[in-house]
N, C-alpha and C positions, 0 to 999 in steps of 0.2 A: 503494500500500500504505499502511495506517495506521501510526502510530507505535506502537500496542500491538501490531499483528502484528509489527513488526521486534523489539519487545522480546521477545515470546514465542518467536520463531524465534532470537534469540540466546541465549537461556536454554537453547534445546534444541540448540545447536551441540555435535557430539561425541556426542549421544545417539541412540538408535534411534527411528526414526519411521515410521509407516505413512502412505503416500500413495496416494490414489485418482486415477485418470486418467480422462479423457474416454474413452468406450468401454468402461468397466467393469475396466480393468487395475489391479492392485493391486500396490504394491511395498512392501518392507521394507528400510530401510537406514539407516546412520548419516549424520546430517546434517552434511556438511562445510563448505557455504557456500550462500549465497543472495544474491540481488541484489533491487532494486526492482521487477523484473518477475516476481518469484517463481520465477525460475529457480533450480533446486536442483542441489546437486553431492551426490551420495550415494556412500558407499562401503560395502563389504561387502553390496551390494545383492542382493536375491532378489526373483523374480518370485512373488508369493503368489496370483496370479488363480486358479490351480487347485490346491486344498490338497494333493492327492495327488501333484502332479507340480510341485513348487517348482524354479525354475531359478535357479541362481547367475548374477548378471551383473556382479559386482565393482563397480569404480568408473564411475559414469555421470552424464551431466547431463540433467536433466529440464527441458524447456522449460515456462516458466511458464503459458503459453496453455493447456496440457493438464492443468494441476492443478486438481483439483476439491476435495480436501479433504488436509488434513495433520494427523495425530493421533499422539499417543504410543500405543505399543503397549499392549494389554491385558495387565495383570499376572497 
């Protein structure tokens, strides 16, 4: 992981992010932590893959191998 990526993730600790995973799953949660492998700890997480059926997941760990994209949510 590049130094710039680390800086951006550190700036977003405690903020809500959108995470797209392999297989098309989408999550929205507050970024609580991460490591050099892009493993993520998200709290207050929701599965937003199906807009009409959002599921609350709470505190989760996402394995970095599955992460395709991390983005701040649209305003």
